[in-house]
C-alpha positions as CSV (number, residue, x, y, z in Angstrom):
1,M,0.3,5.5,-16.3
2,E,-2.7,6.3,-13.9
3,E,-2.9,4.8,-11.0
4,P,-4.5,2.4,-8.7
5,H,-6.4,3.3,-6.7
6,R,-4.9,0.4,-4.7
7,G,-1.9,-0.9,-5.4
8,I,1.7,-1.8,-3.6
9,R,4.7,0.5,-5.2
10,A,7.6,0.0,-2.9
11,A,11.8,-0.4,-3.7
12,H,12.1,-3.6,-5.1
13,T,14.5,-6.1,-7.0
14,E,14.4,-9.4,-8.0
15,S,14.5,-10.7,-4.1
16,T,13.7,-8.3,-2.8
17,V,11.1,-5.6,-0.8
18,T,11.9,-2.2,1.2
19,V,10.1,-1.5,4.4
20,Y,9.8,1.6,6.2
21,Q,9.4,1.1,9.8
22,A,9.9,3.9,13.1
23,Y,11.7,4.0,16.4
24,P,12.7,5.7,19.0
25,P,16.4,5.4,19.5
26,E,17.4,3.0,21.7
27,I,16.0,0.5,19.2
28,G,16.6,1.5,16.2
29,L,19.8,2.4,16.2
30,P,20.9,-1.1,17.7
31,A,18.2,-3.0,14.5
32,A,20.7,-0.5,12.3
33,R,24.2,-1.7,13.4
34,E,23.7,-5.2,14.0
35,G,20.6,-5.6,10.4
36,R,18.4,-7.2,13.2
37,F,16.8,-6.2,15.5
38,P,17.1,-6.1,19.3
39,G,16.4,-8.1,22.3
40,G,14.0,-4.4,23.5
41,W,11.9,-6.1,20.2
42,K,9.0,-6.9,21.5
43,R,7.7,-10.0,19.2
44,D,3.9,-10.3,20.8
45,R,3.2,-7.4,19.4
46,M,1.0,-6.6,16.2
47,T,4.3,-4.3,13.2
48,W,3.4,-2.6,10.7
49,I,5.2,-2.8,7.9
50,K,4.7,0.6,5.0
51,P,6.5,-0.2,1.9
52,S,6.0,3.9,1.0
53,F,8.6,6.0,2.0
54,L,6.1,9.1,2.3
55,W,4.1,7.9,4.2
56,M,6.4,6.9,6.3
57,M,7.5,10.4,7.0
58,Y,3.7,11.0,7.0
59,R,3.3,8.4,10.2
60,C,6.4,9.6,12.0
61,G,6.7,13.6,11.1
62,W,10.3,13.6,9.9
63,G,11.9,11.4,12.5
64,S,10.7,13.8,14.5
65,K,8.1,12.6,16.8
66,A,7.7,11.1,19.8
67,G,9.0,7.3,20.0
68,Q,9.7,7.8,16.0
69,E,12.8,9.3,15.8
70,T,14.8,6.8,14.3
71,V,13.7,6.1,10.3
72,L,14.9,2.3,9.9
73,A,14.4,1.0,5.4
74,V,13.7,-3.0,6.4
75,E,15.0,-5.2,3.6
76,I,12.9,-8.1,3.5
77,S,12.6,-11.6,1.1
78,R,10.6,-10.7,-1.5
79,D,8.4,-14.2,-0.4
80,G,8.1,-13.4,3.3
81,F,6.1,-10.2,2.4
82,E,3.8,-12.4,-0.8
83,W,3.6,-14.9,2.5
84,A,2.1,-12.5,5.1
85,L,0.6,-10.9,1.9
86,R,-1.5,-14.9,1.0
87,H,-2.0,-14.5,4.8
88,A,-3.6,-11.2,5.6
89,C,-7.0,-10.3,6.0
90,L,-8.0,-6.1,5.2
91,S,-8.3,-4.4,8.7
92,S,-11.9,-3.7,8.2
93,Y,-15.4,-5.4,6.0
94,V,-15.9,-4.7,3.4
95,R,-19.0,-5.7,2.1
96,G,-18.9,-7.6,-1.0
97,V,-15.5,-9.0,0.0
98,H,-16.5,-10.5,3.2
99,P,-19.6,-13.1,3.4
100,D,-20.7,-10.5,6.6
101,R,-19.0,-9.5,9.3
102,A,-19.0,-12.7,11.3
103,T,-16.6,-13.7,9.1
104,W,-14.4,-11.1,8.6
105,Q,-14.3,-11.4,12.6
106,R,-12.7,-14.5,12.6
107,Q,-10.6,-14.4,9.4
108,L,-9.4,-11.1,11.4
109,K,-8.8,-13.1,15.0
110,H,-6.1,-16.0,13.1
111,A,-5.0,-14.3,10.4
112,P,-1.4,-13.4,11.6
113,A,-1.3,-10.5,9.0
114,R,-4.1,-7.5,8.1
115,V,-4.2,-4.9,5.5
116,Q,-5.2,-1.3,5.1
117,W,-4.7,1.5,3.0
118,D,-4.1,4.5,3.5
119,P,-3.8,8.3,0.8
120,E,-0.9,7.2,-0.3
121,R,1.1,11.4,0.5
122,D,3.0,13.5,-1.5
123,L,6.2,15.1,-1.1
124,H,4.1,18.4,1.5
125,L,2.9,14.5,3.2
126,Q,-0.5,15.5,1.2
127,P,-3.3,12.3,1.5
128,L,-3.0,12.0,-2.8
129,P,-6.4,9.9,-4.3
130,Y,-4.8,6.5,-4.7
131,R,-4.3,4.3,-1.6
132,S,-0.9,2.3,-0.4
133,L,-0.2,-1.0,1.2
134,Q,0.6,-1.2,5.2
135,L,1.0,-4.2,6.6
136,G,0.0,-5.6,10.5
137,L,2.1,-8.5,11.3
138,S,1.7,-10.4,15.1
139,G,2.6,-14.0,15.9
140,E,3.6,-15.9,13.6
141,A,4.2,-13.3,11.1
142,V,5.8,-11.3,13.3
143,R,8.6,-13.7,13.9
144,R,9.1,-15.1,10.2
145,Y,10.3,-11.4,9.4
146,A,12.2,-10.2,12.2
147,D,14.1,-13.9,12.1
148,E,13.7,-15.3,8.7
149,W,12.3,-12.4,6.0
150,T,14.8,-9.3,7.3
151,V,18.2,-9.0,4.5
152,S,19.0,-6.2,6.0
153,I,18.2,-2.5,8.8
154,R,19.0,0.9,7.4
155,D,19.3,3.6,9.2
156,V,17.0,6.2,6.6
157,T,16.6,9.4,9.8
158,P,19.7,11.5,7.4
159,L,17.8,10.8,4.8
160,A,14.7,11.1,6.1
161,H,15.9,14.4,7.6
162,E,17.4,15.9,3.9
163,I,14.1,15.6,2.2
164,H,12.0,17.2,4.7
165,T,14.8,20.9,4.5
166,L,14.5,20.6,1.2
167,V,11.3,20.1,0.7
168,S,10.6,22.8,4.2
169,G,12.9,25.1,1.5
170,G,10.8,25.2,-1.4
171,D,13.4,22.5,-3.6
172,S,10.5,20.0,-3.7
173,D,12.7,19.0,-7.4
174,S,16.0,18.1,-5.2
175,A,14.0,16.3,-2.7
176,T,12.3,14.3,-5.4
177,R,15.7,13.5,-6.4
178,L,16.3,11.7,-3.3
179,L,13.2,9.8,-2.8
180,P,13.7,5.6,-2.7
181,P,12.6,5.1,-6.1
182,E,9.0,3.7,-5.8
183,R,8.2,1.6,-8.6
184,A,4.3,-0.8,-8.2
185,Y,4.6,-3.7,-6.9
186,P,4.7,-7.1,-9.0
187,A,2.8,-9.2,-6.6
188,G,0.5,-10.7,-9.1
189,D,-3.1,-11.2,-9.0
190,E,-3.8,-14.1,-5.9
191,P,-2.0,-12.5,-3.4
192,L,-4.1,-9.9,-3.4
193,A,-7.8,-10.9,-4.9
194,H,-9.2,-11.5,-0.9
195,L,-7.7,-7.7,-0.1
196,L,-8.8,-5.0,-2.6
197,G,-12.3,-4.0,-1.0
């Protein structure tokens, strides 16, 4: 089946969806240990969550980039995730989606979440011809994410390293079997209608 040009693919259950972030160990390790973000985690800045494991690997270099050495799988409520989608604005102006650039700028300024669609990645972190969701949270959305939506936090850095070792060694089949089981997320048309630019 052909992938839609823009779509949310994620590991999800009936009540939760898993998103990924990468942090320095002083943030990531306590977060995974305690199941919540520690005091040093900044609530007053935008935080980006990514439902795509391989896009996260592209962004953090398999957990090797400075400040992104600890890769977290954050399981959040679907209610919270869909609240963020409904209250999100596209991170860039799209003619036909927004009436004009000024309207988009006003929406972006006040939206507690923003969406950008970036090329999905393959096992070798090369771009694929379809795009995956990145969701930026700020203000109210950050507080809800940390205090209400988060169900669990797991350190998946060892998994990232294991998959990377297999890919580097040419064993793509074994690497693929270890990937989180992402599939199309059934958000429905309503939460995404204003985000599909």
